[in-house]
Every structure is written in structure tokens, then in C-alpha cells.
C-alpha positions as YAML, in Angstrom:
chain: A
units: angstrom
residues:
- id: 1
  name: MET
  ca: [-26.73, 5.41, -24.66]
- id: 2
  name: ALA
  ca: [-27.01, 6.82, -21.27]
- id: 3
  name: PHE
  ca: [-23.76, 5.75, -19.48]
- id: 4
  name: THR
  ca: [-20.65, 7.86, -18.63]
- id: 5
  name: PRO
  ca: [-17.40, 6.39, -17.01]
- id: 6
  name: LEU
  ca: [-16.30, 7.27, -14.01]
- id: 7
  name: GLN
  ca: [-12.81, 8.75, -13.40]
- id: 8
  name: ASP
  ca: [-10.18, 7.92, -15.72]
- id: 9
  name: ARG
  ca: [-12.44, 5.12, -17.61]
- id: 10
  name: VAL
  ca: [-13.37, 5.26, -21.29]
- id: 11
  name: LEU
  ca: [-15.90, 3.19, -23.07]
- id: 12
  name: VAL
  ca: [-14.68, 1.31, -25.97]
- id: 13
  name: ARG
  ca: [-16.29, -0.22, -29.21]
- id: 14
  name: ARG
  ca: [-13.87, -2.54, -30.74]
- id: 15
  name: LEU
  ca: [-13.12, -2.53, -34.44]
- id: 16
  name: GLU
  ca: [-13.80, -5.91, -36.34]
- id: 17
  name: GLY
  ca: [-10.76, -7.18, -37.96]
- id: 18
  name: GLU
  ca: [-9.97, -8.30, -41.34]
- id: 19
  name: ASP
  ca: [-11.72, -11.41, -42.77]
- id: 20
  name: LYS
  ca: [-9.31, -12.27, -45.31]
- id: 21
  name: THR
  ca: [-5.23, -12.21, -45.00]
- id: 22
  name: LYS
  ca: [-3.40, -10.11, -47.43]
- id: 23
  name: GLY
  ca: [-2.78, -13.16, -49.48]
- id: 24
  name: GLY
  ca: [-6.72, -13.41, -49.85]
- id: 25
  name: LEU
  ca: [-6.94, -16.19, -47.35]
- id: 26
  name: ILE
  ca: [-10.34, -16.48, -45.64]
- id: 27
  name: ILE
  ca: [-10.07, -16.66, -41.68]
- id: 28
  name: PRO
  ca: [-12.44, -18.18, -39.76]
- id: 29
  name: ASP
  ca: [-14.00, -17.10, -36.75]
- id: 30
  name: SER
  ca: [-12.30, -19.36, -34.84]
- id: 31
  name: ALA
  ca: [-8.95, -18.44, -36.00]
- id: 32
  name: LYS
  ca: [-9.54, -14.86, -35.56]
- id: 33
  name: GLU
  ca: [-8.23, -12.91, -32.57]
- id: 34
  name: LYS
  ca: [-9.85, -10.27, -30.63]
- id: 35
  name: PRO
  ca: [-8.97, -6.93, -32.53]
- id: 36
  name: ALA
  ca: [-6.80, -4.68, -30.57]
- id: 37
  name: GLU
  ca: [-8.29, -0.97, -32.11]
- id: 38
  name: GLY
  ca: [-11.32, 0.73, -31.25]
- id: 39
  name: LEU
  ca: [-13.31, 3.34, -31.27]
- id: 40
  name: VAL
  ca: [-13.74, 5.59, -28.19]
- id: 41
  name: VAL
  ca: [-17.57, 6.16, -27.28]
- id: 42
  name: SER
  ca: [-17.49, 8.24, -24.24]
- id: 43
  name: VAL
  ca: [-14.73, 9.40, -21.42]
- id: 44
  name: GLY
  ca: [-15.04, 9.91, -18.05]
- id: 45
  name: PRO
  ca: [-13.77, 13.39, -16.49]
- id: 46
  name: GLY
  ca: [-10.59, 12.42, -15.45]
- id: 47
  name: ALA
  ca: [-8.52, 11.16, -12.61]
- id: 48
  name: ARG
  ca: [-7.53, 13.21, -9.66]
- id: 49
  name: LYS
  ca: [-4.12, 14.01, -7.82]
- id: 50
  name: ASP
  ca: [-3.61, 13.67, -4.39]
- id: 51
  name: SER
  ca: [-4.13, 17.22, -4.14]
- id: 52
  name: GLY
  ca: [-7.59, 17.16, -5.75]
- id: 53
  name: GLU
  ca: [-6.81, 18.50, -9.07]
- id: 54
  name: LEU
  ca: [-8.49, 17.14, -11.90]
- id: 55
  name: ILE
  ca: [-5.92, 15.82, -14.69]
- id: 56
  name: ALA
  ca: [-7.81, 16.05, -18.12]
- id: 57
  name: PRO
  ca: [-8.21, 12.75, -19.98]
- id: 58
  name: SER
  ca: [-5.83, 12.59, -23.46]
- id: 59
  name: VAL
  ca: [-8.61, 10.87, -25.48]
- id: 60
  name: TYR
  ca: [-11.77, 11.96, -26.54]
- id: 61
  name: ALA
  ca: [-15.03, 10.32, -28.03]
- id: 62
  name: GLY
  ca: [-14.53, 9.67, -31.57]
- id: 63
  name: ASP
  ca: [-10.72, 8.90, -31.08]
- id: 64
  name: LYS
  ca: [-9.58, 5.72, -32.84]
- id: 65
  name: ILE
  ca: [-7.07, 4.00, -30.43]
- id: 66
  name: LEU
  ca: [-4.68, 0.95, -29.97]
- id: 67
  name: PHE
  ca: [-5.12, -0.96, -26.70]
- id: 68
  name: GLY
  ca: [-3.55, -4.14, -25.04]
- id: 69
  name: LYS
  ca: [-4.84, -7.56, -26.13]
- id: 70
  name: TRP
  ca: [-6.44, -8.15, -22.60]
- id: 71
  name: SER
  ca: [-7.11, -5.03, -21.65]
- id: 72
  name: GLY
  ca: [-10.71, -3.59, -20.38]
- id: 73
  name: THR
  ca: [-13.76, -5.70, -19.13]
- id: 74
  name: GLU
  ca: [-16.13, -6.81, -21.43]
- id: 75
  name: VAL
  ca: [-19.56, -5.28, -21.03]
- id: 76
  name: LYS
  ca: [-23.05, -5.47, -22.82]
- id: 77
  name: LEU
  ca: [-24.90, -2.13, -23.25]
- id: 78
  name: ASP
  ca: [-28.00, -1.80, -24.99]
- id: 79
  name: GLY
  ca: [-27.34, -5.18, -26.83]
- id: 80
  name: GLU
  ca: [-23.87, -3.97, -27.93]
- id: 81
  name: ASP
  ca: [-20.76, -5.62, -26.76]
- id: 82
  name: LEU
  ca: [-18.19, -2.88, -25.76]
- id: 83
  name: LEU
  ca: [-15.18, -2.49, -23.43]
- id: 84
  name: ILE
  ca: [-14.72, -0.32, -20.15]
- id: 85
  name: MET
  ca: [-10.94, 0.23, -19.69]
- id: 86
  name: LYS
  ca: [-8.73, 2.61, -17.83]
- id: 87
  name: GLU
  ca: [-7.08, 5.34, -19.74]
- id: 88
  name: SER
  ca: [-3.63, 3.93, -19.07]
- id: 89
  name: ASP
  ca: [-4.55, 0.64, -20.66]
- id: 90
  name: ILE
  ca: [-4.54, 2.64, -24.13]
- id: 91
  name: LEU
  ca: [-1.28, 2.50, -26.10]
- id: 92
  name: GLY
  ca: [-1.86, 5.38, -28.41]
- id: 93
  name: ILE
  ca: [-4.03, 7.11, -30.77]
- id: 94
  name: ILE
  ca: [-4.35, 6.07, -34.38]
- id: 95
  name: SER
  ca: [-4.48, 9.29, -37.05]
...
């Protein structure tokens, strides 16, 4: 894929949620919520301070992240559904 986000934006692939509950009930597609976990595909170079100094991003390609339910903009690249969001929309890195 030949796409690099600009500034402090991050390209994210959603990780699919569970198909079953802990009790073993199967969740139909119509009742599933969009997962709030994802895998960072690529990261922009970072934001700039008013002085022009570059602020390096805190996440890197390959990081597993948690983000807000309504974060990002959905895009389709190379037939794959992805999200583009600002780094500030990311709540944390899952280790």
C-alpha cells in the first residue's frame, strides 16, 4: 500500500470483535458494535509546534491501540476498510 498519513495522523486497521459472549451465546452481525481496538498500519511524521519544531509521534506501525468509538474517518484503500485518525484520538497502546 502506498499511503502515508500527513502530520500527526495515523492509519489504523480495526481488529474484529468476538463472535461469542463469555457465556457462549453467538452475537449476530446486526447486534455487534464496531470494535475500538486496532492495529497501526502507518504513522505520519508528527505535528509541529508553533516554533516549527517537529513533535515525534508516540505510536508506531504495528502497535495495537485502543481508540474512541466515534474516532477517525473510514476510508477504503486497496479494497480494505481502514481508519485515518489524529494521534490525539488514540486512548492508549495495548501491550
